[in-house]
Every structure is written in C-alpha cells, then in structure tokens.
C-alpha positions in Angstrom: 62.7 -76.5 218.8 65.6 -76.8 216.3 69.0 -76.8 218.0 72.2 -75.8 216.3 75.9 -75.8 216.6 77.6 -73.1 218.9 81.0 -71.8 218.0 82.9 -69.7 220.6 85.6 -67.3 219.5 88.2 -67.1 222.2 89.3 -63.6 223.4 92.7 -64.0 225.0 93.0 -60.3 226.2 93.4 -59.8 229.9 91.1 -57.3 231.7 93.0 -54.9 234.0 93.3 -54.7 236.9 92.2 -58.4 237.3 94.8 -59.8 234.8 92.3 -62.4 233.7 90.2 -63.1 230.6 86.7 -61.7 230.5 85.2 -65.2 230.2 86.5 -66.1 233.7 85.2 -62.9 235.5 81.9 -63.3 237.3 78.9 -61.5 236.0 75.7 -61.7 238.0 77.6 -64.1 240.3 78.4 -66.5 237.6 81.6 -66.9 235.5 80.8 -65.2 232.2 81.3 -68.5 230.2 78.7 -70.1 232.4 76.2 -67.3 231.9 76.7 -67.8 228.1 76.2 -71.5 228.4 73.1 -71.3 230.5 71.4 -68.7 228.2 72.2 -70.6 225.0 71.5 -74.1 226.4 67.9 -74.2 225.0 69.1 -73.5 221.5 72.4 -75.4 221.1 73.2 -79.1 220.9 77.0 -79.0 220.9 79.9 -76.5 220.8 83.5 -76.0 220.1 86.0 -73.1 220.4 88.0 -71.2 217.9 91.4 -69.9 219.0 92.2 -66.2 218.5 93.2 -65.4 214.9 91.8 -68.7 213.5 89.1 -68.7 210.9 85.6 -70.1 211.4 85.1 -73.7 210.4 83.2 -74.6 207.2 79.9 -76.3 208.1 76.5 -77.1 206.6 74.5 -77.1 209.8 72.8 -74.0 211.4 75.1 -72.4 213.9 75.5 -69.5 216.4 78.9 -67.8 216.7 79.8 -65.5 219.6 83.0 -64.1 221.2 83.6 -65.3 224.7 83.7 -61.7 226.2 80.0 -61.0 225.5 77.4 -60.8 228.2 73.9 -61.3 227.0 70.6 -62.3 228.6 67.9 -64.7 227.5 65.6 -61.9 226.4 68.1 -60.5 223.9 69.1 -63.9 222.5 65.4 -64.9 222.0 64.7 -61.6 220.1 67.9 -61.9 218.1 67.3 -65.6 217.0 63.6 -65.0 216.2 64.5 -62.1 214.0 67.4 -63.8 212.4 65.5 -67.0 211.7 62.7 -65.0 210.0 65.0 -63.4 207.6 66.7 -66.7 206.7 70.0 -65.0 205.9 73.3 -64.9 207.8 73.0 -62.2 210.4 75.3 -60.3 212.8 74.1 -58.5 215.9 74.3 -54.8 215.6 73.5 -51.7 217.6 72.0 -48.5 216.4 74.5 -45.7 217.1 71.5 -43.8 218.7 70.5 -46.6 221.0 70.7 -44.9 224.5 72.0 -48.0 226.5 74.6 -48.7 223.9 75.7 -45.1 223.4 75.8 -44.2 227.1 77.1 -47.5 228.7 78.4 -50.1 226.3 80.4 -48.1 223.7 82.5 -46.0 226.1 85.8 -47.7 227.0 85.1 -50.6 224.6 87.3 -51.9 221.7 85.1 -54.8 220.6 82.6 -53.1 218.4 83.1 -52.5 214.6 81.6 -49.4 213.0 79.8 -50.4 209.8 77.7 -48.0 207.8 75.3 -46.5 210.3 75.5 -49.2 213.0 78.0 -50.8 215.3 78.6 -54.5 215.0 78.9 -56.9 217.9 80.6 -60.3 217.8 77.5 -62.4 217.6 76.4 -64.2 214.4 73.7 -66.6 213.3 74.1 -68.7 210.2 70.9 -70.5 209.2 72.5 -72.8 206.6 76.0 -73.2 208.0 79.2 -71.3 207.2 80.4 -71.1 203.6 84.0 -71.0 202.6 83.8 -67.2 201.8 82.3 -66.5 205.3 85.1 -68.2 207.4 86.8 -64.8 207.9 84.6 -63.6 210.8 85.9 -60.1 210.4 84.3 -59.8 207.0 80.7 -58.9 206.3 80.6 -60.7 203.0 77.1 -62.3 202.6 76.2 -61.2 206.2 73.6 -58.6 207.1 73.6 -56.5 210.3 70.6 -57.2 212.6 69.7 -54.4 214.9 67.6 -55.5 217.9 65.8 -52.8 219.9 67.1 -52.9 223.5 63.8 -51.5 224.7 65.4 -48.7 226.8 63.8 -47.2 229.9 65.3 -44.4 231.9 66.0 -44.9 235.6 67.3 -42.4 238.1 70.0 -43.5 240.5 71.7 -40.5 242.1 71.0 -36.9 243.0 73.7 -34.3 243.4 72.7 -30.8 244.6 72.7 -28.5 241.5 75.2 -26.1 242.9 77.7 -29.0 243.0 76.9 -30.8 239.8 78.3 -30.2 236.4 75.3 -32.1 235.0 72.0 -30.6 235.9 69.2 -32.5 237.5 69.1 -36.2 238.6 71.6 -38.6 237.2 70.0 -41.5 235.3 70.9 -44.8 233.7 69.6 -45.8 230.3 68.4 -49.3 231.2 67.8 -51.9 228.5 65.2 -54.7 228.9 67.3 -56.8 226.6 71.0 -56.9 227.5 74.1 -57.3 225.3 77.5 -55.9 226.2 81.1 -56.7 225.5 83.3 -56.9 228.6 86.4 -55.0 227.7 86.9 -53.0 230.9 86.3 -53.4 234.6 83.6 -50.6 234.1 81.7 -53.0 231.9 81.6 -55.5 234.7 79.9 -52.8 236.8 77.5 -51.9 233.9 76.7 -55.6 233.2 75.9 -56.3 236.9 74.1 -53.2 237.8 72.7 -51.4 234.8 72.2 -54.3 232.4 71.6 -56.8 235.2 69.9 -55.6 238.4 68.3 -52.5 236.9 67.1 -54.5 233.9 65.6 -57.2 236.1 63.7 -54.4 238.0 62.5 -52.8 234.8 61.2 -56.1 233.5 59.5 -56.7 236.8 57.7 -53.3 236.7 56.7 -53.9 233.1 55.2 -57.3 234.0 53.4 -55.8 237.0 51.8 -53.1 234.8 50.7 -55.5 232.0 49.7 -58.7 233.8 46.9 -58.3 236.3 47.1 -62.0 237.3 50.8 -61.5 238.3 50.0 -58.4 240.3 47.1 -60.2 242.1 49.3 -63.2 242.9 52.0 -60.9 244.5 49.3 -59.0 246.6 47.7 -62.3 247.7 51.1 -63.8 248.7 52.0 -60.6 250.7 48.7 -60.7 252.5 49.0 -64.4 253.2 52.5 -64.0 254.6 51.6 -60.8 256.5 54.5 -58.9 254.8 55.0 -55.8 252.8 54.7 -56.4 249.1 58.4 -56.0 248.4 59.2 -58.4 251.2 57.0 -61.3 250.2 58.4 -64.6 248.8 57.4 -63.8 245.3 60.0 -61.1 245.2 62.6 -62.4 247.7 63.8 -65.8 246.6 65.7 -67.6 249.4 67.8 -70.7 249.0 68.2 -73.7 251.3 69.6 -73.8 254.9 69.6 -70.0 255.3 69.6 -68.2 258.7 67.9 -64.8 258.5 67.2 -62.7 261.6 63.6 -61.5 261.6 64.9 -57.9 262.3 66.7 -57.9 258.9 64.9 -56.0 256.1 65.0 -57.5 252.6 63.2 -56.0 249.7 62.9 -57.6 246.3 63.6 -58.3 243.6 66.3 -60.1 245.6 67.9 -63.5 245.1 69.6 -65.2 248.1 71.6 -68.4 247.7 72.1 -71.4 249.9 73.6 -71.5 253.4 73.4 -67.7 253.8 73.5 -66.0 257.2 71.9 -62.5 257.5 72.0 -60.9 261.0 69.8 -58.4 262.7 69.6 -54.9 261.3 70.9 -55.8 257.9 69.1 -53.9 255.0 69.1 -55.5 251.6 67.4 -54.0 248.5 67.4 -55.5 245.0 70.5 -57.6 245.3 71.9 -60.9 244.3 73.5 -62.8 247.2 75.5 -65.9 246.4 75.9 -69.2 248.4 77.7 -69.4 251.8 77.6 -65.6 252.3 77.7 -64.1 255.8 76.2 -60.7 256.3 76.6 -59.3 259.8 74.6 -56.8 261.9 73.6 -53.5 260.4 75.1 -54.0 256.9 73.4 -52.1 254.1 73.4 -53.5 250.6 71.6 -51.8 247.7 71.6 -52.9 244.0 74.7 -55.0 244.6 76.0 -58.5 243.6 77.7 -60.4 246.4 79.6 -63.5 245.3 79.8 -67.0 246.9 81.6 -67.2 250.2 81.8 -63.5 250.8 81.9 -62.1 254.3 80.6 -58.7 255.3 81.1 -57.9 259.0 78.9 -55.4 260.8 78.1 -52.0 259.3 79.7 -52.7 255.9 77.9 -50.8 253.1 77.6 -51.6 249.4 75.8 -49.4 246.8 75.7 -50.6 243.2 78.8 -52.7 243.9 80.1 -56.1 242.8 82.0 -58.3 245.3 83.2 -61.5 243.7 83.6 -64.9 245.4 85.4 -65.5 248.7 86.2 -61.8 249.4 85.7 -59.9 252.6 84.8 -56.2 253.2 85.4 -55.4 256.8 83.3 -53.3 259.2 82.5 -49.6 258.6 83.7 -49.8 255.0 81.7 -48.1 252.3 81.9 -49.0 248.6 79.8 -47.2 245.9 79.7 -48.2 242.3 82.8 -50.5 242.7 84.0 -53.8 241.5 86.0 -56.1 243.8 87.7 -59.3 242.6 87.8 -62.7 244.2 89.7 -63.7 247.3 90.3 -60.1 248.3 90.3 -58.4 251.7 89.4 -54.7 252.3 90.2 -53.4 255.7 87.8 -51.7 258.2 86.9 -48.1 257.8 88.0 -47.8 254.1 86.0 -45.6 251.8 85.8 -45.8 248.0 84.6 -42.4 246.8 82.6 -42.0 243.6 82.1 -38.3 243.0 84.7 -35.8 241.8 84.6 -32.7 244.0 85.8 -30.7 241.0 83.8 -31.1 237.7 86.6 -32.9 235.9 85.5 -35.8 233.6 86.3 -39.2 235.1 88.7 -41.5 233.2 89.0 -45.2 233.5 91.0 -48.1 231.9 89.6 -49.0 228.5 89.9 -52.3 226.5 93.5 -51.4 225.5 94.5 -50.6 229.1 94.7 -46.9 228.5 92.9 -44.2 230.4 89.8 -43.0 228.5 86.7 -41.0 229.2 84.3 -43.2 231.2 81.2 -41.3 230.3 80.1 -41.6 233.9 79.6 -38.5 236.2 80.1 -40.7 239.2 82.1 -43.9 239.4 83.8 -45.9 242.2 87.0 -47.9 242.1 88.1 -51.4 241.2 90.2 -53.9 243.2 91.6 -57.0 241.5 91.9 -60.6 242.7 93.9 -61.7 245.7 94.5 -58.2 247.1 94.9 -57.2 250.8 94.0 -53.7 251.7 94.7 -52.2 255.2 92.2 -50.3 257.3 91.2 -46.7 256.8 92.2 -46.2 253.1 90.5 -43.6 251.0 90.3 -44.4 247.3 89.6 -41.7 244.7 86.9 -42.2 242.0 87.7 -44.6 239.1 91.1 -45.7 240.5 92.2 -49.3 240.2 94.3 -51.6 242.4 95.9 -54.5 240.4 95.5 -58.1 241.4 97.9 -59.5 244.1 98.6 -56.0 245.6 99.0 -55.5 249.4 98.5 -52.0 250.8 99.4 -51.1 254.4 97.7 -48.0 255.7 100.5 -45.6 256.7 101.4 -41.9 256.8 102.8 -42.3 253.3 99.9 -44.1 251.9 96.5 -43.3 253.2 94.9 -41.8 250.2 94.9 -43.7 246.8 94.8 -41.0 244.2 96.2 -42.9 241.3 96.1 -46.5 239.9 98.2 -49.0 242.0 100.2 -51.6 240.1 101.7 -54.9 241.4 105.1 -53.2 241.4 103.8 -50.6 243.9 102.6 -53.3 246.4 103.8 -52.7 249.9 104.7 -56.3 250.5 107.7 -56.1 248.3 109.5 -54.2 251.1 109.2 -57.1 253.5 111.7 -59.9 253.9 108.8 -62.5 253.9 107.2 -61.2 250.7 107.0 -64.7 249.5 104.1 -65.4 251.9 101.8 -63.5 249.5 102.1 -65.4 246.2 101.3 -63.7 242.9 98.4 -65.6 241.5 97.3 -63.3 238.6 100.3 -62.1 236.6 99.9 -60.0 233.6 99.6 -61.6 230.2 103.0 -62.8 229.0 104.6 -62.8 232.4 105.8 -65.9 234.1 105.6 -67.7 230.8 101.8 -67.9 230.6 100.3 -69.9 227.8 99.6 -67.8 224.7 97.2 -68.8 222.0 
C-alpha cells in the first residue's frame, strides 16, 4: 500500500466548558489526536503540523491534510481515500446538506464547515500529486473538487416520551452513520462522537455484519453455546482486558470493551459500553451506552446513560447522569441528578463553537462538567447546562439547583480563605499568559 505525507492543521480554539483544545479531549476513551493517528497509521509514513493561519507547504508527494479537531473512523477514511484515489484529482471531504447524520447531529452548534454550492465542506483533503503553489491557501477551492461520501445512515430509537408530554410525536431517534466524520466544536459534539457516531455506529455495523455474514453469526452462536452464556454475553461480544476482577453476578452485554485492571462488582449492569483501564465499578451500578475513561471510579448504585466520563473522575453513589459529558479529574457528589428533558416544550440551547448559546437540535440533552471540578452532594442540574473547569460547588440552601451555566468566577471556593488549595489548571485561552499560536 502506498503511504503518503500527513499534514495536520492546528486548531487553537478552546472548547467550553473544558477550556482545552479539541485535540486533547478524549473521544472513545482516547485523546482525539491519538484517535486520528491510529486511524491514519496504515496510510501515512510521516507527518508535520501547520500553525493556525499558516499556509500549506508546497510539496510534490501525495499527502492527506486534516484539521486536528476532526473525529473520523477507519470506515470513513477508507471510503474517502478509495474514492479520492480513483478520481486522481485533489479532493476535499464534503457532506450533502440532506445527509441525515450531518444535518441532525454534526451541523448544529458547529462553526467548522464551509457552505459551498450545494454541499458543506469539512477540513479534510487528499492531494494525489502533492500541493501546488496555488493550492497552499487551504481556505480556497482552486483546483480542488468536493468529495461527498455516503455516511450510510440508519435510524436508531433511543428514548420514548409519553405523547401527552412530548413536543415531538413518537419515539425519539438518532440518525446513526456507519461511517463517522464530525468536527468537535462543542461539548455536545463530544457526546455525539462518543454515543451516536461511536457506540451506536459500532452497534449498527455489528448488526449489519450479523445479517450479511452467516459464518460470523454461527461463530457467535457457537461461542455462546460453548461458554454457556447468552449470546450478548459471550466473549465474541464482550472483550475483556488483562487482570480484571468481575463478579459472576454482574451482567455485561456486548458489544462492550473492557480495559485492563478493571474491577466490576456484584449487581452491576453494563450494556454496550467502553470501559477504560484501571476502572472500579461498584455494586449495583448501571451503565448503558456510555464511555468510562481510564482510572474512573463509580461507587455503588451510580447510573450512566449515554454519558462520557473522562479519565480519573469519580461519580459517587446514587448519582444519575443521562446524555452528559464529564471531564477528567472531576468529582460529582452522591445523590446528584443531571436532568435531560425540558418539562416545558422549549427548545434546548447549548454552547456552540463560538461559545454562544445556540439551538442544540436535541429534544433531550444532559449537562456538561469540565475538568478538575468538585461538585457537592445532592445537586440537580438542568438540561444542557455547563459547569466550567476548576469550579467547586457546595450544596447549600442558596445553590441546590443549577439552572444556568456556571463559570469559574461563580465557584464557591473563592469565598474561602484557603481557596489556593484548589488550583486552577484549565484557564481560558489568553488568561495566565498562555501560549498563543
């Protein structure tokens, strides 16, 4: 296989409320830059980065160019490169405006796509013969043709609200792609990348393979019979790492991936999840369609539904998170509840790529907590609210219900004489003299 040069366009924008570049956020329990490297490793021989605002280098060798805030999977990259190499002309990834996964999930809240004729352009290019002088301006389409790749959409139901309560009739559904490409411009895109374009996509591809490959279906059935387990519990669908301790009374349904040195105690229920390394899941926890980062700790009866917990965070007992994203090194106290459904049929708004509140295009949506946060017990967080990195919230008479976004300046620890015990690790861009590109 011919390998080519990879050029990475740096995106120096910070994603609120994390106050961190998209490339450093974890998607599918990997930093985004590592996801990109792993997917493109079979196709590239070397790489270098281009600072924001700089032009592309002039080169005579085949090359792939992408912005570092893009999440893509191997299925999309394979389809894109095969189509681009067949046409033998410089190509730029594009979406059809009518493509359901793009229209419903990727475009809302995003600022990364460029409208061009009847398509939307993504920041992913292939140059079969290198980059000519007139093509160094990557914002130009001179000599470049848009390449629309079918995302192979399938519809998947995920939520049911009684019709007398709903402002959308019938079951709520996701438009699930079997090939994933999305720009991470908002915390909501982390949720979409992990759940809709990640876990749901993995399940859709599994079901498709089950329908089309009889040998694959027979292998799963044979493995389940040999192990004396239900089909969804067999080792073909539940991948377990090294040195794990799993109580036999735990229920684990696949497709699920469990890392190394994981402890899962009695009564835990896990369905279609990604569990990282060194995770501790205590008694009676319930996890469904969620991504749990390395080193996370879930004490007894914690519940996650379509939720991302990044590395080294803790969600205490009797806490419920639905459709949420939680950053790294964060603690959420016992008995807290992140709601996801507006009791009144008002459209949900969330922070977009410019840090402004915009329509989220989601009828139900949980909240987001940044990195290095400490939240007290018994809090109730309204749908789509965010808590900025480095915030400390004490449950009190004055602050029990979080009905608006919480910024670092609102943190309760500022009122204490020993506030310096909680250092600010994730300041906003431009504060504390951060490096600028």
